[in-house]
Every structure is written in C-alpha cells, then in structure tokens.
C-alpha positions in Angstrom: -41.7 -4.1 11.3 -38.3 -3.1 12.7 -37.9 -1.9 16.3 -37.3 1.8 16.7 -34.2 2.6 18.8 -35.1 4.7 21.9 -34.4 8.4 21.7 -31.9 10.2 23.9 -34.7 11.6 26.0 -36.2 8.1 26.5 -32.8 6.7 27.5 -32.2 9.7 29.9 -35.7 9.1 31.4 -34.9 5.5 32.1 -31.6 6.5 33.8 -33.4 9.0 36.0 -36.3 6.7 37.0 -36.1 5.9 40.7 -37.5 2.4 40.1 -35.5 1.4 37.1 -33.5 -1.8 37.9 -30.8 -1.4 35.2 -27.2 -1.0 36.3 -27.0 2.5 34.8 -30.0 3.8 36.7 -28.7 2.2 39.9 -25.4 4.1 39.4 -27.2 7.3 38.9 -29.2 6.8 42.1 -26.0 6.0 44.0 -24.3 9.2 42.7 -27.4 11.2 43.5 -27.3 9.9 47.1 -23.6 10.6 47.4 -24.0 14.2 46.2 -27.0 14.7 48.5 -25.0 13.4 51.5 -22.1 15.7 50.8 -24.4 18.7 50.5 -26.2 17.9 53.8 -22.9 17.3 55.6 -21.6 20.7 54.3 -24.8 22.5 55.5 -24.5 20.9 58.9 -20.9 21.8 59.3 -21.5 25.4 58.2 -23.8 25.9 61.1 -20.8 25.5 63.5 -19.6 29.0 64.3 -16.1 27.9 65.6 -14.9 26.7 62.2 -12.0 28.4 60.5 -12.9 31.0 57.8 -11.2 29.1 55.0 -13.1 25.9 55.8 -16.3 27.8 55.8 -15.5 29.3 52.4 -14.9 25.7 51.1 -18.2 24.6 52.6 -20.1 27.4 50.8 -18.5 26.4 47.5 -19.6 22.8 48.1 -23.2 23.9 48.9 -23.5 26.0 45.8 -22.0 23.2 43.7 -24.6 20.7 45.0 -27.3 23.3 44.5 -26.5 23.8 40.8 -26.2 20.0 40.3 -29.7 19.7 41.6 -30.8 22.5 39.3 -29.4 20.6 36.3 -31.1 17.5 37.6 -34.4 19.3 38.0 -34.2 20.7 34.4 -33.4 17.3 33.1 -36.3 15.7 34.8 -38.6 18.4 33.6 -37.4 17.8 30.0 -37.9 14.1 30.1 -41.3 14.2 31.9 -43.3 13.6 28.6 -41.6 10.1 28.5 -43.5 9.0 31.7 -46.2 6.4 30.8 -48.9 8.1 32.9 -48.4 11.4 31.0 -48.8 9.8 27.5 -52.2 11.4 27.0 -50.9 14.9 27.6 -49.0 17.2 25.4 -45.3 17.8 26.2 -46.1 21.1 27.9 -49.0 19.5 29.8 -46.8 16.6 30.9 -44.1 18.9 32.2 -46.6 21.0 34.1 -48.2 17.9 35.7 -44.7 16.7 36.7 -43.8 20.2 38.1 -46.8 20.2 40.5 -46.4 16.5 41.5 -44.8 15.6 44.8 -41.5 14.7 43.0 -41.5 18.0 41.1 -42.3 20.1 44.2 -39.5 18.4 46.2 -37.1 19.1 43.3 -38.2 22.8 43.2 -37.6 23.2 47.0 -34.1 21.7 46.5 -33.1 24.4 44.0 -34.5 27.4 45.9 -31.0 28.3 47.1 -30.0 28.7 43.4 -32.7 31.4 43.0 -31.4 33.1 46.1 -27.9 33.0 44.7 -29.0 34.7 41.5 -30.7 37.2 43.7 -27.4 38.1 45.3 -28.0 36.3 48.6 -25.0 34.6 50.2 -24.8 31.8 52.7 -23.2 32.9 56.0 -24.2 30.1 58.4 -27.5 29.0 60.0 -29.5 31.5 57.9 -32.3 31.3 55.4 -30.2 29.8 52.6 -28.8 27.0 54.7 -32.3 26.3 56.1 -33.5 25.8 52.5 -30.6 23.5 51.9 -31.9 21.3 54.8 -34.9 20.7 52.6 -32.7 18.5 50.5 -33.4 15.7 53.0 -36.8 15.4 51.4 -35.1 14.1 48.3 -34.1 11.0 50.2 -37.8 10.1 50.4 -37.8 9.9 46.6 -35.5 6.9 46.8 -37.9 5.0 49.2 -40.5 3.1 47.2 -42.3 2.3 50.4 -43.5 5.9 50.5 -45.9 5.2 47.6 -46.9 2.0 49.3 -47.7 4.0 52.5 -49.9 6.4 50.6 -51.8 3.5 49.0 -52.2 1.8 52.4 -53.6 5.0 53.9 -56.0 5.2 51.0 -57.1 1.6 51.1 -57.5 1.5 54.9 -59.0 5.0 55.2 -62.3 3.7 56.8 -60.6 1.7 59.6 -58.1 4.5 60.2 -60.9 7.0 60.4 -62.7 4.8 62.9 -59.6 4.6 65.1 -59.0 8.4 64.9 -62.7 9.0 65.8 -62.2 6.7 68.8 -59.1 8.6 69.7 -61.0 11.9 69.6 -63.8 10.5 71.7 -61.5 9.2 74.4 -59.5 12.5 74.3 -62.5 14.7 74.9 -64.0 12.5 77.5 -60.8 12.2 79.5 -60.0 16.0 79.2 -63.5 16.9 80.4 -63.4 14.4 83.3 -59.9 15.7 84.3 -61.1 19.3 84.1 -64.0 18.5 86.5 -61.8 16.6 89.0 -58.6 18.6 89.0 -59.6 22.3 88.2 -59.9 23.2 91.9 -56.5 21.8 93.0 -54.6 22.6 89.8 -56.3 25.6 88.2 -53.3 26.4 86.0 -53.0 22.9 84.6 -56.7 21.8 84.4 -58.5 25.1 84.8 -59.5 25.1 81.1 -60.4 22.4 78.6 -57.4 23.2 76.3 -55.0 22.7 79.2 -56.7 19.5 80.2 -56.6 18.3 76.6 -52.8 18.7 76.6 -52.6 16.3 79.5 -55.0 13.9 77.8 -53.0 13.8 74.6 -49.8 13.2 76.5 -51.4 10.4 78.5 -53.4 8.8 75.7 -50.3 8.5 73.5 -48.5 7.0 76.5 -45.8 9.6 76.2 -46.1 10.7 79.9 -43.9 13.8 80.1 -44.7 14.1 83.8 -45.1 17.9 83.7 -48.8 17.6 84.6 -50.0 14.9 87.0 -53.5 14.4 88.5 -53.7 14.8 92.3 -57.2 13.8 93.1 -58.5 10.2 93.3 -60.9 10.8 90.4 -58.2 12.4 88.3 -55.8 9.5 88.8 -58.6 7.0 88.0 -59.3 8.8 84.8 -55.5 8.9 84.0 -55.2 5.1 84.6 -58.1 4.3 82.3 -56.8 6.7 79.7 -53.3 5.1 79.7 -54.9 1.6 79.2 -57.1 3.0 76.5 -54.1 4.6 74.8 -52.3 1.3 74.5 -55.5 -0.3 73.0 -55.9 2.5 70.5 -52.3 2.4 69.4 -52.5 -1.4 69.1 -55.6 -1.0 66.9 -53.8 1.5 64.6 -50.7 -0.7 64.4 -52.9 -3.7 63.4 -54.7 -1.8 60.7 -51.5 -0.4 59.2 -49.7 -3.8 59.4 -52.5 -5.6 57.7 -52.7 -3.0 55.0 -49.0 -3.1 54.4 -49.1 -6.9 54.2 -51.9 -6.9 51.7 -50.3 -4.2 49.6 -46.9 -6.0 49.6 -48.6 -9.2 48.4 -50.2 -7.3 45.6 -46.9 -5.7 44.6 -45.1 -9.0 44.7 -47.8 -10.7 42.7 -47.5 -8.0 39.9 -43.6 -8.2 40.0 -43.6 -12.0 39.7 -46.3 -11.9 36.9 -44.2 -9.5 34.9 -41.1 -11.7 35.3 -43.0 -14.9 34.6 -44.5 -13.5 31.4 -41.0 -13.2 30.0 -40.4 -17.0 30.2 -41.7 -18.6 27.0 -42.5 -21.9 28.8 -44.9 -20.1 31.1 -46.3 -17.6 28.6 -47.5 -20.5 26.4 -49.6 -22.0 29.2 -52.4 -19.4 29.1 -53.5 -16.7 31.6 -55.5 -18.9 33.9 -52.7 -21.4 34.3 -50.2 -18.5 34.6 -52.1 -17.1 37.6 -51.7 -20.4 39.4 -48.0 -20.5 38.8 -47.3 -16.9 39.8 -48.4 -17.7 43.4 -45.7 -20.4 43.7 -42.7 -18.6 42.2 -40.3 -16.4 44.1 -38.3 -13.6 42.4 -34.5 -13.4 43.1 -32.2 -10.7 41.8 -28.5 -11.5 41.4 -25.6 -9.2 40.4 -22.9 -10.5 38.0 -20.4 -13.2 39.0 -22.5 -14.5 41.9 -22.8 -18.3 42.4 -26.5 -19.2 42.5 -26.1 -23.0 43.3 -23.0 -25.1 44.0 -22.2 -28.7 43.1 -23.3 -31.0 45.9 -26.1 -28.7 47.2 -29.5 -30.3 47.8 -31.7 -30.3 44.7 -34.7 -28.7 46.4 -35.6 -26.1 43.7 -35.3 -25.2 40.1 -34.7 -21.8 38.5 -36.2 -20.0 35.5 -34.2 -17.1 33.9 -36.4 -14.1 33.5 -33.6 -11.8 32.4 -29.8 -12.0 32.3 -27.5 -14.9 31.8 -25.9 -17.7 33.8 -23.0 -20.1 33.3 -23.4 -23.8 34.2 -20.0 -25.1 35.3 -19.9 -28.9 34.5 -17.9 -31.5 36.5 -15.7 -32.2 33.5 -14.5 -28.7 33.4 -16.7 -27.5 30.6 -19.4 -24.8 30.8 -22.7 -24.0 29.2 -24.3 -20.5 29.1 -28.1 -20.2 29.5 -30.0 -17.0 28.6 -33.4 -15.4 29.1 -36.2 -18.0 29.0 -34.1 -21.0 29.9 -34.2 -22.9 33.2 -31.8 -25.0 35.3 -31.8 -27.2 38.4 -34.5 -29.4 37.1 -32.5 -32.7 37.0 -31.5 -32.6 40.7 -35.1 -31.7 41.5 -36.7 -34.5 39.4 -34.1 -37.1 40.6 -34.1 -35.8 44.2 -30.3 -35.9 44.1 -27.6 -33.4 45.0 -26.7 -30.9 42.3 -24.1 -32.1 39.8 -23.0 -28.7 38.6 -22.4 -25.2 39.9 -24.2 -22.2 38.3 -23.1 -18.6 38.4 -24.4 -15.4 36.9 -22.4 -13.7 34.1 -24.4 -10.5 34.2 -27.1 -9.0 36.5 -29.8 -11.7 36.4 -33.4 -12.1 37.6 -34.4 -15.6 38.4 -37.7 -17.2 39.3 -37.4 -19.9 42.0 -39.7 -22.9 42.1 -39.3 -25.1 45.2 -39.7 -28.9 44.9 -43.0 -29.1 46.9 -44.6 -26.4 44.8 -43.3 -28.0 41.6 -44.9 -31.3 42.3 -48.1 -29.6 43.4 -48.2 -27.6 40.1 -47.3 -30.7 38.1 -50.4 -32.5 39.4 -52.6 -29.7 38.0 -50.5 -28.8 34.9 -49.1 -31.9 33.2 -47.8 -29.8 30.3 -45.4 -27.9 32.5 -44.0 -31.1 34.1 -43.7 -32.8 30.6 -41.7 -29.8 29.3 -39.3 -29.8 32.2 -38.8 -33.6 32.0 -38.1 -33.4 28.2 -35.5 -30.7 28.8 -34.0 -32.7 31.7 -33.8 -35.8 29.4 -32.1 -33.8 26.6 -29.5 -32.3 29.0 -28.9 -35.7 30.6 -28.1 -37.2 27.1 -25.8 -34.2 26.3 -23.9 -34.8 29.6 -23.4 -38.5 28.7 -22.1 -37.5 25.3 -19.7 -35.1 26.8 -18.5 -37.8 29.3 -18.0 -40.3 26.4 -16.1 -37.8 24.3 -13.9 -37.0 27.3 -13.0 -40.6 27.8 -11.9 -40.9 24.2 
C-alpha cells in the first residue's frame, strides 16, 4: 500500500492546531498573537479622547482589518473542523456544528461580532459597543494556553475535595455572618442590621481581603472576626493544596503520555514490548531543541545519553569530520559507558526532539532489561571501531 498525501484541508488543519509542534504551526500562532496584540492596542488607544482625528481614523482602519482577519480565520477553522480526530464519527456538517458550539468556536464567534456590526452599518467612534466587543479578543489569548484544558481536567478530577472546601467555606460564612449580626446590629445597624450586609463583611474577612470599610466594634464581633480570619487562611490553604496536588498529578499524566508517544518512535524501544516500555518511559525526559543548537560539547561530563525521537543531529568529530544521525538513532552512549568526558560535540541540524536517559537511570534499567544494555553496548563498540578506522586513515 502507498501512503496517501494529506489533503489541503488536512494540512491547513495542522497549521491551525494550537498544539501542533511543527515550525509552520508555530509561525501561524506567532502571527496570530501579533495580530491580536495590534488589534487590542488599537482598541485601547481609540478610547483616549485626546487623540488627533487622523490617528483615530487610522486606529479604526486597524481594528476593522484585524476584525476581518479574524473572520477569515473563523471561516477557515470552521471549514477544517471535520479533520479533528474527535469529530471523525460525525458528518462534515455535524463536525462543523459541534466545533461552532465548542468553547473555541464560541470565542471565535465573539471575536468576529464587530464584523457583523460593520455590515449592519455601525461605526467605531471610541469606547462604545463595537470597541467593547473588540475587547473580547483578549479571550483568544486563552486558546494559546494549554494549561486551561489542564485546569478544567483538574477541576473535574478534584471536584469532590473542591466541593468539600466550598461547603466548609459556606458554613463558616453563614456562621460568622449570623454571629456578627447578633453582636453588631445594635451598634452598627447600617452595616450589620441585616444578614446580607453581615455576609458582605464575612466574605471580605474570610477571604482575608479586609477592605476596612466595615469593622466590628463589640468584643464579641471582634472575636468572631479574629476566628474568621484564621479560618479564612486555613480554607484558602486547603483549596491551594487540593489544586496544587491535582495539577501535579495531571502534569505527571500528561508528561507520561508525551514521553510514551516519543519513545514509541524509537525502534530500539518499540521492539522491547509494552511492559518493558512502560518501565523505560518513567526514566526518560523529553527535550525539544530548535535547529543549530549545540546539545553536548566535547569535554562535557558523560552523565547521560540521548535518543532521537524526531529530527536530526550532527556529531562533530575531533578529527574535523562529522556524522549525521536521524530519527531512531542515539548518541552519548560511549561517554556514559566508559564514564569519560565526551569526545565529540553534537548539534541539531533541524528542530529535534530528544529523549534523555541519565547514567543512574541507565544502569538501573540495564539491570532489569539486559537487551537494552546489550544493544547500546553493541552500537558503542561499532562506533568505537569506526572512530579508530577514521583515525588510522587520517594518519596515512
């Protein structure tokens, strides 16, 4: 079977994906952020009434230009929506409808609302409705932050502990507001004469904000306030601990999946089986390098070896020659096995993803997986013989 070349729509989908690591997709994201920044800057400046009329006219042109660029982007994303893997069970129309009502689609729709106002004959004059809609462009920045999806997963995974902390917050809030209402309503009827007013003070105190606009005057009220402030610190610490633990666990899962995907591309690892692979994944670290970056230098400590998941590197030998290694190869094993400084420098020739295995982890894995250690030693022996042949040829 012959591989089918990706269609134009598939290539465009890859370029527009916010998580695509390819250079083209990164350039599209950079351009998108630049256009977004220019548009927001123009909207902010247009709200300054003291600006000259000519400058304001230029700013309006900039805003409309950015608006129509976002309209083109929205239509392009709507067109390529069927290429998304999670819509592969839907028809093309169904996939586009699902994307349109997704968070990404709704944010894109809000960003192009000024375009509809333009077609309706509405003009931007300053801090009016159109410019306010343009401020919604800031929501598009969130689409470039992968941590937002992580946040939603953390909130979902930790919903039981978070709900418990919120319930505790509500209990403390109601108890403190009721106690403050009882103690302070006589001396401060405007501030504590009703439970809603007392709850405002309780919220401010429990969150340790402390505006100072409402302060208890009675001994009982101050005692309640003191206990509430201490409780507020404890509640916020609990919430911080729950979210921090959730983020750490989610990040470990994400990193495990990223490393697994990269490890599976290396033939040496893929041939070891799933069970063995799962043990190796926990020891490897993923590193991304742009083109023309030196990964290791001659004379550095040989405390790690590298596996090429994607991309290419150039090994610069001491005799002035060089060797290029591509996807699936590895380097740094000789210095690691011999526990000697590195004898060559290695630099990337194109954007490259490397898997790093440190010496301590290598020897631990080698004790459990002799096949991996043998393969590395065989390759090290072959390269050592090649280096000797090059040195001999150089002397002749």
